[in-house]
C-alpha positions in Angstrom: 9.2 5.5 -45.9 8.0 8.7 -44.3 5.0 8.2 -41.8 3.3 11.3 -43.3 3.3 9.7 -46.9 0.8 10.3 -49.2 -1.6 7.1 -49.3 -0.4 5.5 -45.8 -2.9 5.9 -43.3 -2.8 4.3 -39.8 -5.7 3.7 -37.3 -4.8 3.0 -33.8 -5.3 -0.6 -32.1 -6.8 -0.9 -28.5 -4.8 -3.8 -26.8 -4.9 -5.5 -23.3 -1.3 -4.9 -22.4 -0.2 -1.5 -21.0 2.7 -0.3 -22.3 4.1 3.0 -23.2 3.9 2.5 -27.1 1.0 2.8 -28.9 0.5 0.1 -31.5 -1.4 0.7 -34.9 -2.5 -0.9 -38.1 -1.0 0.5 -41.3 -2.9 1.1 -44.6 -0.9 1.6 -47.9 -2.8 3.1 -51.0 -0.7 3.7 -54.2 2.0 4.9 -51.8 5.3 6.0 -53.9 8.5 5.7 -52.2 12.0 7.1 -53.4 14.4 4.3 -55.1 17.0 5.3 -52.6 14.2 4.2 -49.7 14.4 0.6 -51.0 15.8 -1.8 -48.5 17.2 -5.3 -50.3 15.8 -5.6 -52.9 15.2 -9.0 -52.1 16.3 -9.3 -48.6 13.8 -7.3 -47.3 12.0 -9.7 -45.0 15.6 -10.5 -43.4 16.1 -6.9 -42.8 12.7 -6.9 -40.9 13.3 -9.8 -38.8 17.1 -8.7 -37.8 15.4 -5.6 -36.5 12.8 -7.0 -34.7 15.3 -9.5 -32.7 16.1 -6.5 -30.2 12.4 -6.7 -29.5 11.7 -10.1 -28.7 14.9 -10.3 -26.6 13.3 -7.3 -24.4 9.8 -8.7 -24.3 11.0 -12.0 -23.4 13.3 -10.4 -20.3 10.4 -8.9 -19.6 8.1 -11.8 -19.3 10.9 -13.8 -17.4 10.8 -11.6 -14.9 7.0 -11.3 -14.5 7.0 -15.1 -14.2 9.9 -15.0 -11.9 8.0 -12.8 -9.5 4.8 -15.0 -9.8 6.8 -17.9 -8.6 8.5 -16.1 -5.7 4.7 -15.0 -4.5 3.8 -18.4 -4.5 6.8 -20.1 -2.6 6.6 -17.2 -0.2 2.8 -18.1 0.2 3.5 -21.6 0.5 5.9 -21.1 3.1 3.9 -18.4 5.1 0.7 -20.0 5.6 0.2 -22.7 7.7 -3.1 -24.9 8.1 -3.0 -26.9 11.4 0.5 -25.6 12.6 2.1 -26.9 9.5 3.0 -25.0 6.3 1.0 -25.5 3.4 4.1 -25.7 1.4 5.2 -28.9 3.3 2.7 -30.6 1.3 3.3 -32.0 -1.9 0.2 -31.0 -3.5 1.0 -27.6 -3.1 5.0 -27.9 -3.3 5.1 -29.8 -6.5 3.3 -27.0 -9.0 5.4 -24.1 -8.3 8.9 -26.6 -8.5 7.5 -27.6 -11.8 6.5 -24.1 -13.2 9.9 -23.2 -12.6 11.3 -25.3 -15.1 10.1 -23.1 -18.4 11.1 -19.5 -17.1 14.6 -21.1 -16.0 15.0 -22.3 -19.4 13.5 -19.4 -20.9 15.7 -17.3 -18.8 19.2 -19.1 -20.4 17.9 -18.8 -24.0 16.9 -15.1 -23.2 20.4 -14.7 -21.8 22.2 -16.3 -25.1 20.1 -14.5 -27.4 21.2 -11.3 -26.0 24.7 -12.4 -26.1 24.2 -13.3 -29.7 22.8 -9.9 -30.8 25.5 -8.0 -29.3 27.9 -10.1 -31.4 25.9 -8.7 -34.2 24.2 -12.1 -34.7 20.4 -12.6 -35.2 19.8 -13.7 -31.4 16.2 -13.4 -31.7 15.7 -15.9 -34.5 18.4 -18.2 -32.7 16.4 -17.7 -29.1 13.3 -18.8 -30.7 14.5 -21.5 -33.3 16.1 -22.6 -30.0 12.7 -22.8 -27.6 11.3 -26.3 -29.1 14.4 -28.1 -28.1 13.5 -26.8 -24.5 9.8 -26.8 -24.5 10.0 -30.4 -25.5 10.9 -31.7 -21.7 7.6 -30.5 -20.6 6.6 -27.2 -18.6 4.2 -25.8 -16.1 0.3 -27.4 -16.8 -2.2 -25.1 -17.7 -4.8 -25.1 -14.6 -8.2 -25.9 -16.1 -10.0 -23.6 -18.0 -7.1 -21.0 -18.4 -5.5 -20.4 -21.9 -3.9 -17.1 -23.5 -5.6 -15.5 -26.9 -3.7 -13.5 -29.1 -6.6 -11.5 -30.9 -4.3 -9.0 -32.4 -0.6 -8.2 -33.2 0.5 -7.5 -29.0 -3.1 -7.9 -27.9 -2.9 -10.4 -25.1 -6.0 -11.8 -23.2 -5.8 -14.3 -20.3 -9.1 -15.7 -19.7 -11.4 -18.7 -20.2 -11.6 -18.5 -23.9 -9.2 -20.4 -26.6 -6.9 -18.7 -28.8 -8.2 -17.9 -32.3 -5.4 -16.9 -34.3 -3.6 -20.1 -34.7 -1.0 -18.6 -37.6 0.1 -16.0 -35.0 0.1 -18.5 -32.0 2.7 -20.4 -34.2 5.1 -17.8 -35.2 8.3 -18.2 -33.7 8.3 -15.3 -31.3 5.0 -16.9 -30.0 6.8 -20.1 -29.2 9.2 -18.3 -27.0 6.9 -16.0 -25.5 3.5 -17.6 -24.9 4.9 -20.6 -22.5 6.7 -17.9 -20.3 3.7 -15.8 -20.1 1.5 -19.4 -19.6 4.1 -20.1 -16.5 3.9 -16.8 -14.9 -0.2 -16.9 -15.3 -0.4 -20.5 -14.1 1.6 -19.8 -11.0 -0.3 -16.6 -10.2 -3.7 -18.0 -10.1 -2.4 -20.9 -8.2 -0.9 -19.0 -5.4 -3.9 -16.4 -5.0 -4.3 -16.7 -1.1 -7.5 -16.6 0.5 -7.7 -13.3 2.3 -6.4 -13.9 5.7 -8.3 -12.4 9.0 -6.4 -9.3 10.5 -4.9 -9.9 13.6 -5.9 -9.5 16.9 -4.8 -5.7 17.5 -5.7 -6.0 21.5 -2.7 -8.5 21.6 -0.9 -7.3 19.4 -0.7 -3.8 20.9 -0.2 -4.9 24.8 3.1 -6.8 23.5 4.3 -3.4 22.3 3.7 -1.7 26.0 6.9 -2.4 27.2 9.0 0.3 29.4 11.3 3.0 27.3 9.3 2.3 24.1 6.6 3.4 22.2 4.9 4.8 19.2 5.0 8.3 16.8 1.6 9.5 15.6 0.0 12.5 13.4 -3.7 13.1 13.1 -6.1 16.0 11.4 -8.9 17.1 13.2 -12.1 18.2 10.7 -15.2 19.6 11.8 -18.5 19.4 9.3 -20.9 22.0 9.7 -23.6 23.1 7.2 -22.3 20.9 4.7 -18.7 22.0 4.7 -15.8 20.3 6.2 -12.9 22.3 7.4 -9.7 21.2 9.2 -9.9 22.5 12.8 -6.5 21.4 14.5 -3.5 19.2 13.1 -1.6 17.3 15.9 1.6 15.0 16.1 3.5 13.6 18.7 4.9 10.5 20.4 3.6 8.3 23.4 6.2 6.3 25.3 5.0 3.0 27.3 5.4 2.2 30.7 4.3 -1.4 32.0 1.1 -2.0 30.0 0.2 1.6 29.8 1.0 5.0 28.0 2.9 7.0 30.8 4.6 10.2 29.0 3.6 12.2 25.8 4.9 15.1 24.1 2.2 16.4 21.6 2.2 19.5 19.6 -1.1 21.1 18.3 -1.8 23.9 15.9 -5.1 25.5 14.8 -5.2 25.5 11.3 -7.0 28.8 10.8 -6.8 32.1 11.9 -3.7 34.6 11.9 -0.9 34.1 14.5 -1.7 30.8 15.3 1.5 29.4 17.1 1.6 25.7 17.7 0.6 24.4 21.6 3.1 22.1 22.9 2.3 19.6 25.9 4.4 17.4 27.8 2.8 14.9 29.9 4.8 12.6 32.2 2.6 10.4 34.9 0.4 13.2 36.3 2.0 16.2 35.8 1.8 18.5 32.6 3.9 21.3 31.1 2.4 23.5 28.2 4.4 25.8 26.0 3.4 28.1 23.2 -0.4 28.8 21.9 -2.0 30.8 24.3 0.5 30.6 26.8 3.3 32.4 24.9 2.6 35.7 26.3 1.2 34.8 29.9 4.3 33.5 31.4 6.8 35.5 33.4 9.6 37.0 31.8 12.0 34.4 30.8 9.8 31.6 31.5 8.4 29.7 28.5 6.5 26.6 30.0 3.5 26.6 32.3 3.6 23.7 34.7 0.3 22.3 36.4 -1.1 19.0 38.1 -3.7 18.4 35.7 -4.4 19.4 32.2 -5.5 17.9 28.9 -2.6 15.6 27.6 -3.3 16.2 24.1 -3.2 20.2 24.5 -4.3 23.2 26.9 -6.5 24.7 24.0 -5.9 22.5 20.7 -6.5 19.4 22.8 -10.5 20.6 23.4 -11.7 18.3 20.6 -9.3 14.8 20.6 -8.9 11.5 19.1 -11.9 9.9 21.4 -10.5 6.2 20.7 -7.1 5.4 22.4 -5.6 3.0 19.7 -2.9 2.5 22.4 -5.2 0.7 24.8 -5.9 -2.8 24.4 -9.2 -2.7 26.4 -10.2 -0.1 23.9 -9.2 -2.2 21.1 -10.8 -5.5 22.2 -13.9 -3.1 22.5 -13.8 -1.9 19.0 -13.2 -5.7 17.8 -15.9 -6.9 19.6 -18.7 -4.3 18.2 -17.3 -4.0 15.0 -17.3 -5.8 11.4 -14.5 -7.5 10.2 -12.8 -6.1 7.2 -10.2 -7.2 4.9 -7.2 -5.0 6.7 -8.9 -4.0 10.0 -12.2 -3.4 11.7 -15.2 -0.7 11.2 -18.0 0.0 13.0 -20.1 1.8 16.1 -19.7 2.6 19.9 -21.6 4.9 21.9 -19.5 7.2 24.1 -21.0 5.3 27.5 -20.0 2.0 26.2 -16.1 3.1 25.3 -16.2 4.9 28.8 -16.5 1.6 30.8 -13.3 0.3 29.1 -11.2 3.0 28.4 -9.4 5.0 31.1 -7.8 7.5 28.8 -11.4 8.5 27.7 -12.8 8.9 31.3 -9.7 10.8 31.9 -10.0 13.2 29.0 -13.9 13.9 29.5 -14.3 15.1 26.0 -16.6 18.0 25.6 -19.3 18.2 22.9 -20.3 14.7 23.7 -23.1 12.9 25.3 -23.1 9.4 26.8 -25.3 8.0 23.8 -23.3 9.7 21.0 -22.6 7.1 18.6 -18.8 7.2 17.4 -18.4 5.8 14.0 -15.0 4.3 13.7 -12.6 2.5 11.0 -9.5 0.8 12.2 -6.9 -0.2 10.0 -4.0 -2.8 10.9 -0.7 -3.5 9.6 0.7 -6.8 8.9 1.6 -7.2 12.6 -1.9 -6.2 13.6 -0.7 -3.2 15.0 -2.8 0.2 14.2 -1.6 2.1 11.4 -4.6 4.2 10.8 -7.5 5.5 13.1 -10.9 7.5 11.8 -13.9 8.3 14.3 -16.4 10.5 13.8 -19.4 11.6 16.1 -22.0 14.5 16.2 -21.3 17.4 18.5 -24.0 17.5 21.0 -24.5 21.3 20.9 -27.4 23.3 21.5 -28.7 24.1 18.1 -25.8 23.2 16.5 -25.3 20.8 13.3 -21.5 19.9 13.5 -19.6 16.4 13.1 -16.3 16.2 14.2 -14.1 13.9 12.2 -10.5 12.9 13.1 -8.0 10.8 11.4 -4.9 9.5 13.4 -1.8 7.4 11.7 0.5 5.7 13.6 4.0 4.8 12.7 7.3 3.3 14.6 5.5 1.0 17.1 8.1 -0.4 19.8 10.8 2.7 18.6 12.9 3.4 21.7 11.4 6.9 23.3 12.6 8.8 26.1 10.3 12.0 27.0 12.0 14.4 29.1 10.3 17.3 31.3 11.4 21.0 30.4 14.1 22.6 32.0 13.5 23.8 35.5 15.0 27.3 34.5 12.1 27.9 31.8 9.3 26.5 34.2 6.9 28.5 35.7 3.8 27.4 38.0 2.2 30.9 37.8 0.6 33.0 34.8 1.0 36.8 34.8 -2.8 37.1 33.0 
């Protein structure tokens, strides 16, 4: 029947399953179809169910995968979660339910494969699989935790919650007998495997273990200033930090002002206490043939673009320890406030940088995000500028990647280096 046949109307059904297909209630009111559109004439239901076989097989495969994924999550958590130095999976009360839950999906996967093979041979594979399910199910399946049940409210409308299923006739249909136990198995394991939120690891200890000579970390950051309610990007910066024994011994950082015509990247290399800067304001102030300006002291983050910096050094264990002590623990890290004076007492890099536009009592608001190993992956800081008559706030976001990467920072070629400026 054409979908736009006179007398036929459709009404969308709101379903809780996320799917690209929509479902509808279809109403027929004296719809007339031509004789050549009649299927059967007496075998219409058989033709209909044969056409539904492929849908049943695909749905079963999808739900088999969900159940398999849920069991994998439970098993992985049981192996990794330890209490009193023993994985919780070593206890029978934990290990037996996931093992038992595995049996129903395992049988369902075999039946689904048999149904797919039968369908490929031109047989009614979907009906074969659903009719075979009760035999496999008689061996028992995973117990359903307490109040959990599955409710089929409308065709294709699945709700997992604390209610009982209402439509018993639909729940008893062949397709439901195949799909329902698979969904139940997946739902049961997902609920059983939901872990308590583990506390984030100690970032100070994690970073301290990374401070090995010849290794380092890469980073990128964005510095914004907020003035009169308007936020704008001031500087973008990226680079590498090279570690020595217990500290950063070299860096290679490139910064660029976000606004202004003709802005050129400014690159600064720091090795020990020697600094080389190229580009930026120095691109036209060096003798002919020279591209690097060498000097014994400077800002490692840049001669000009480094005037506003990330004031919290995530590569310093002492700094991270202060953030943990002063901050509040969250799901993935720590957040809080610390003054420049408090941070300066533990941060050698902050004392060396001598940041401008700040006073000892200025508060630094921070949020530190840690990865699974307890290493910093993202750090945001903000503080109000201490400038006469200024209403300005600086916000810095730094992202870290590749902790432990082998890094070797070299000085620029001597032939391209000058210790003097022409102007």
